[in-house]
N, CA, C and O of each residue as an XYZ file, in Angstrom:
284
protein
N       4.110     84.412   -152.971
C       4.852     83.526   -152.047
C       6.022     83.931   -151.447
O       7.007     84.221   -152.125
N       6.018     83.984   -150.155
C       7.311     84.259   -149.289
C       7.679     86.077   -149.126
O       8.784     86.602   -148.994
N       6.220     86.780   -149.200
C       6.441     88.005   -148.932
C       7.052     88.487   -147.817
O       7.938     89.339   -147.758
N       6.299     87.633   -146.564
C       6.556     88.248   -145.352
C       7.604     86.989   -144.661
O       7.567     86.627   -143.485
N       8.347     86.553   -145.526
C       9.169     85.710   -144.910
C      10.634     86.500   -144.173
O      11.242     87.477   -144.610
N      10.860     85.858   -143.188
C      11.709     86.610   -142.020
C      13.505     86.256   -142.378
O      13.962     85.113   -142.370
N      14.246     87.392   -142.647
C      15.362     86.889   -143.105
C      16.259     86.377   -141.995
O      16.305     87.089   -140.992
N      17.041     85.171   -141.999
C      18.031     84.968   -141.159
C      19.077     85.405   -141.206
O      19.510     85.761   -142.302
N      19.755     85.519   -140.202
C      20.949     86.404   -140.047
C      22.087     85.657   -139.915
O      21.906     84.812   -139.039
N      23.365     85.582   -140.478
C      24.563     84.527   -140.552
C      25.151     84.752   -139.233
O      25.243     85.923   -138.865
N      25.584     83.777   -138.425
C      26.581     84.180   -137.413
C      27.924     84.057   -138.379
O      28.134     83.384   -139.388
N      28.762     85.015   -137.622
C      30.292     85.173   -138.170
C      31.027     84.186   -137.327
O      31.150     84.243   -136.104
N      31.525     83.228   -138.171
C      32.101     81.873   -137.564
C      33.386     82.071   -136.799
O      33.678     81.415   -135.799
N      34.236     83.142   -137.402
C      35.781     83.640   -136.681
C      35.400     84.247   -135.389
O      36.135     84.125   -134.409
N      34.063     85.024   -135.333
C      33.862     85.720   -133.802
C      33.624     84.535   -132.840
O      34.196     84.315   -131.772
N      32.457     83.674   -133.578
C      32.056     82.315   -132.746
C      33.280     81.798   -132.132
O      33.268     81.876   -130.904
N      34.427     81.247   -132.697
C      35.505     80.435   -132.212
C      36.120     81.597   -130.974
O      36.376     81.232   -129.827
N      36.242     82.617   -131.318
C      37.069     83.356   -130.167
C      36.618     83.950   -129.173
O      37.283     84.551   -128.330
N      35.003     83.769   -129.222
C      34.299     84.648   -128.029
C      32.970     83.789   -127.407
O      32.040     83.228   -127.987
N      33.284     83.934   -126.037
C      31.758     83.125   -125.456
C      30.686     84.052   -124.951
O      31.148     85.130   -124.579
N      29.664     83.956   -124.861
C      28.628     84.740   -124.314
C      27.873     83.933   -123.092
O      27.357     82.817   -123.041
N      28.019     84.870   -122.243
C      27.203     84.215   -120.495
C      25.650     84.647   -120.828
O      25.265     85.422   -121.703
N      24.928     83.963   -119.931
C      23.804     84.252   -119.701
C      23.154     85.835   -119.670
O      22.115     86.229   -120.199
N      24.134     86.581   -118.870
C      24.032     88.122   -118.859
C      24.192     88.708   -119.670
O      24.186     89.923   -119.473
N      24.447     88.156   -121.170
C      24.902     88.836   -122.366
C      26.450     89.664   -121.969
O      26.764     90.763   -122.427
N      27.141     88.986   -121.185
C      28.554     89.083   -121.035
C      29.314     88.667   -122.073
O      29.257     87.443   -122.193
N      30.185     89.344   -123.081
C      31.154     88.527   -123.707
C      32.496     88.026   -123.193
O      33.184     88.972   -122.811
N      32.911     87.198   -123.100
C      34.346     86.721   -122.900
C      35.233     86.239   -123.838
O      34.816     85.856   -124.931
N      36.530     86.204   -123.520
C      37.656     86.118   -124.466
C      38.705     85.451   -123.847
O      38.703     85.184   -122.645
N      39.732     85.129   -124.727
C      41.126     84.477   -124.195
C      41.872     85.170   -124.623
O      41.783     85.751   -125.704
N      42.986     85.245   -123.627
C      43.998     85.887   -124.229
C      45.167     85.226   -124.886
O      45.655     84.180   -124.458
N      45.690     85.995   -126.152
C      46.588     85.493   -127.363
C      47.703     85.016   -126.672
O      47.811     85.018   -125.446
N      48.714     84.518   -127.645
C      50.284     84.235   -127.389
C      50.262     83.009   -126.321
O      51.163     82.773   -125.515
N      49.337     82.448   -126.439
C      49.550     81.048   -125.324
C      49.759     79.589   -126.145
O      49.498     78.524   -125.585
N      50.192     79.643   -127.350
C      50.385     78.375   -128.040
C      51.780     77.646   -127.619
O      51.879     76.544   -127.080
N      52.972     78.645   -128.045
C      54.069     77.940   -127.849
C      55.202     79.135   -127.621
O      54.901     80.300   -127.884
N      56.188     78.876   -127.245
C      57.474     79.644   -126.836
C      57.184     80.539   -125.455
O      57.528     81.679   -125.144
N      56.523     79.683   -124.877
C      56.046     80.002   -123.108
C      57.322     80.170   -122.015
O      57.241     80.570   -120.854
N      58.530     79.736   -122.755
C      59.619     79.555   -121.727
C      60.025     81.012   -121.638
O      60.369     81.458   -120.544
N      60.009     81.804   -122.743
C      60.522     83.201   -122.647
C      59.778     84.137   -121.916
O      60.200     85.284   -121.769
N      58.594     83.721   -121.389
C      57.471     84.689   -120.603
C      57.716     84.213   -118.934
O      57.910     83.088   -118.472
N      57.637     85.340   -118.358
C      57.533     85.140   -116.949
C      56.140     84.315   -116.516
O      55.085     83.967   -117.046
N      56.685     84.242   -115.457
C      55.502     83.098   -114.646
C      54.365     83.679   -114.483
O      53.276     83.158   -114.721
N      54.566     84.882   -114.033
C      53.314     86.065   -113.767
C      52.512     86.417   -115.017
O      51.286     86.528   -115.037
N      53.457     86.607   -116.218
C      52.682     86.406   -117.329
C      52.034     85.551   -117.645
O      50.944     85.873   -118.118
N      52.324     84.229   -117.560
C      51.579     83.130   -118.023
C      50.342     82.666   -117.230
O      49.391     82.045   -117.706
N      50.517     83.116   -115.760
C      49.277     83.285   -114.922
C      48.205     84.254   -115.298
O      47.025     83.929   -115.168
N      48.495     85.239   -115.684
C      47.673     86.602   -115.982
C      46.945     86.048   -117.009
O      45.742     86.309   -116.991
N      47.438     85.208   -118.084
C      46.845     84.993   -119.637
C      45.944     83.773   -119.491
O      45.289     83.516   -120.501
N      45.766     82.931   -118.393
C      44.808     81.865   -118.131
C      43.495     82.296   -118.075
O      43.212     83.439   -117.715
N      42.599     81.404   -118.433
C      41.091     81.342   -118.564
C      40.425     82.435   -119.126
O      41.176     83.259   -119.649
N      39.355     82.649   -119.163
C      38.516     83.633   -119.638
C      38.295     85.025   -119.021
O      37.958     85.266   -117.861
N      38.564     85.949   -120.073
C      38.411     87.393   -119.699
C      37.270     88.207   -120.192
O      36.880     88.067   -121.351
N      36.701     89.067   -119.358
C      35.369     89.906   -119.856
C      36.039     91.216   -120.739
O      36.905     92.035   -120.430
N      35.384     91.061   -121.744
C      35.802     92.403   -122.842
C      34.970     93.717   -122.387
O      33.926     93.798   -121.741
N      35.791     94.707   -122.947
C      35.235     95.950   -122.654
C      34.041     96.398   -122.854
O      33.909     96.700   -124.040
N      32.755     96.651   -122.010
C      31.470     96.825   -122.416
C      31.464     97.691   -123.714
O      30.369     97.521   -124.249
N      32.242     98.555   -124.446
C      32.202     99.533   -125.284
C      32.186     98.371   -126.819
O      31.529     98.734   -127.796
N      32.867     97.184   -126.854
C      32.912     96.471   -127.967
C      31.785     95.366   -127.938
O      31.547     94.742   -128.972
N      31.134     95.128   -126.856
C      29.771     94.025   -126.784
C      29.042     94.186   -127.618
O      28.826     93.276   -128.418
N      28.452     95.328   -127.708
C      27.364     95.422   -128.739
C      27.925     94.835   -130.383
O      27.387     93.925   -131.015
N      28.910     95.491   -130.739
C      29.705     95.010   -132.264
C      29.808     93.349   -132.141
O      29.758     92.712   -133.193
N      29.937     92.702   -130.995
C      30.328     91.625   -131.103
C      28.880     90.527   -130.965
O      28.692     89.417   -131.462
N      28.188     91.201   -130.260
C      26.660     90.620   -130.042
C      25.689     90.364   -131.451
O      24.740     89.599   -131.618
N      26.392     91.408   -132.447
C      25.643     91.831   -133.620
C      26.133     90.713   -134.559
O      25.472     90.391   -135.546
N      27.137     90.208   -134.284
C      28.057     89.305   -135.070
C      27.705     87.645   -134.644
O      28.131     86.630   -135.197
N      26.754     87.763   -133.437
C      26.588     86.357   -132.979
C      25.069     86.836   -132.573
O      24.761     87.476   -131.568
N      24.255     86.392   -133.551
C      22.951     87.096   -133.484
C      21.860     85.568   -132.800
O      20.659     85.624   -132.534
N      22.621     84.549   -132.695
C      21.589     83.506   -131.822
C      22.376     82.734   -130.872
O      22.197     81.520   -130.780
N      23.296     83.388   -130.107
C      23.889     82.915   -129.422
C      23.375     83.834   -127.903
O      23.673     85.004   -127.660
N      22.652     83.035   -127.147
C      21.691     83.258   -125.827
C      20.705     84.172   -126.414
O      19.774     84.598   -125.730
């Protein structure tokens, strides 16, 4: 019993909270340092840290391995 059972892979929950995977397997992330003490930062820095950014393609494979069931 269970000789040909497929092993389920676990999703890395910390990676799942930090990254988002698009339909075309592009990995997106948000900039850090946005929680508090924003008055010290220039308007340009605040504006540039908004929204989702695409991660460098060299790190994409490692992150997708930690998210086996995302897209």
